[in-house]
C-alpha angles and dihedrals in degrees: 000000000000132000117323127207123256096250092053091047093053089050094049109036139057119224121215101014146040115321110220121199113236102142110036135292130288113212118201132203112220118252117251120238121248123235089276090061092246129108122246111213095173124231138285129199097235147337121232117189128181123193101239136119116257138175126213145145120311112261108212112201136177110250115261094001126120111242116192110216099178138334108313096005131094136168128216128190117212118205112226138117114268109174134329109322092352118108134172136024134222126222130183129221124201125190105210112201114252091359111065141235124338121200115210112192136188106210093325097225087165085061128243094265091060091044094051095041090052092058091045093054101036113028125069109248091020092129086077110063114186105179153332131227129187145041112326099192095222105129105359098149108033146321123006108268127206094264091049091050089053090053093050092048091045091060089072094078092063093057096214112198093203127027112190103175125166149164110007094026088088128224094256090056092048091050090051090052090052091048089053091052098250115161096251115181110229125217140214099253090229133144097025098316110153098224145008090226092088138026113279144165113345095003119133128211125194124199107196 
């Protein structure tokens, strides 16, 4: 399957969480690199993400390849074990015109440093990272451990202008980001969300 338009993508895919197949499977052909060795995914005007659960068609991707979904948007599947009998995770990359690249994660089991470094190395314009949205799986079950603290501190080199982390990031990790002066987007604390310090249920984030 080739490139799809933005309207069809919005109808068929869930952003920010697991994509469950209920209406067929979309197969994607990997994008080809330009002469520079990087991949040009085009540009979009903005990205608008709302923290809700959605169902859509299954997006089947080739591991580690850049799959352009529509102008300014690409998906990448990372190969790693998640839980018993579940393997692999999908992330989205948006190139927002005049702003830079936005990483949209699911639970980010590959970690945000890997996710951000991938876009830097592979996608045209990736040297300018604008923001990140999604769960970052740093301290999902308790206190911030040494490895998690390294990840949080390592985010500094990417100079994100907007950090909209949620669910499995973990409140201790979010607090550490705030302590370090990162531009963390705060939420409303509604609908069962544990804190207003990060975006939660029903909150909307716009990258524009």
